[in-house]
C-alpha positions in Angstrom: 158.2 -1.2 -27.0 161.6 -2.6 -25.9 162.2 -6.0 -24.2 162.2 -4.6 -20.6 158.9 -2.8 -21.1 157.3 -6.0 -22.5 158.6 -8.1 -19.6 157.5 -5.5 -17.0 154.0 -5.3 -18.5 153.7 -9.0 -18.7 154.8 -9.4 -15.1 152.2 -6.8 -14.0 149.4 -8.6 -15.9 150.4 -12.0 -14.6 150.7 -10.9 -11.0 147.4 -8.9 -11.1 145.5 -11.9 -12.6 147.2 -14.3 -10.1 146.3 -12.2 -7.1 142.8 -11.7 -8.3 142.2 -15.3 -9.0 143.6 -16.4 -5.6 141.3 -13.9 -3.9 138.3 -15.0 -5.9 137.5 -18.2 -4.1 138.4 -20.5 -1.3 137.7 -24.2 -0.8 135.8 -25.8 2.0 134.7 -29.4 2.7 131.4 -28.6 0.9 133.3 -27.3 -2.2 134.5 -24.0 -3.6 133.0 -20.7 -2.4 133.3 -17.9 -4.9 133.5 -14.3 -3.6 132.1 -12.5 -6.7 130.6 -9.6 -4.8 133.7 -9.0 -2.6 136.1 -9.4 -5.5 134.3 -7.0 -7.7 134.5 -4.1 -5.2 136.6 -1.1 -6.2 138.7 -1.4 -3.0 139.6 -5.0 -3.7 140.6 -4.3 -7.3 142.6 -1.3 -6.1 144.4 -3.5 -3.6 145.2 -6.1 -6.3 146.5 -3.3 -8.5 148.7 -1.9 -5.7 150.1 -5.4 -5.0 151.0 -5.9 -8.7 152.6 -2.4 -8.8 154.7 -3.1 -5.8 155.9 -6.4 -7.2 156.8 -4.7 -10.5 158.7 -1.9 -8.7 160.6 -4.6 -6.7 161.4 -6.4 -9.9 162.7 -3.2 -11.5 164.8 -2.3 -8.4 166.4 -5.7 -8.3 167.0 -5.8 -12.0 168.6 -2.4 -12.0 170.8 -3.3 -9.0 171.8 -6.6 -10.7 172.8 -4.9 -13.9 174.8 -2.2 -12.1 176.4 -4.8 -9.9 177.5 -6.9 -12.9 179.0 -3.8 -14.6 181.0 -3.1 -11.4 179.3 0.3 -10.8 178.2 -1.0 -7.3 180.2 -2.8 -4.7 178.9 -4.6 -1.7 180.9 -5.5 1.4 180.7 -8.5 3.6 178.6 -6.6 6.2 176.0 -5.6 3.6 175.5 -9.2 2.5 174.9 -10.2 6.2 172.5 -7.3 6.7 170.5 -8.1 3.6 170.4 -11.8 4.5 169.1 -11.0 8.0 166.5 -8.6 6.5 165.3 -11.3 4.2 165.0 -13.8 7.0 163.0 -11.2 9.0 160.7 -10.6 6.1 160.1 -14.3 5.7 159.4 -14.7 9.4 156.9 -11.8 9.3 155.1 -13.4 6.3 155.0 -16.8 8.0 153.6 -15.5 11.2 
């Protein structure tokens, strides 16, 4: 198993566990409320799996782009930097709303 595969697998495991633990409980004034039944449903586990897969695919896409950009195989103009910056700002706004 090469280095990229190990990093990718580790990223998937960390993101999957992270999302699952974050979804496992919430804290109120009376203390922590654990959602064992809801978190053990197949739909919830599948959702966590899909989230982890999407993060890994985004990581692979960005890594591939970064490597090709460093080698000079890809060129980005000034307009593309502006468009990608605006898209990122829009994505952050959607997440915050």
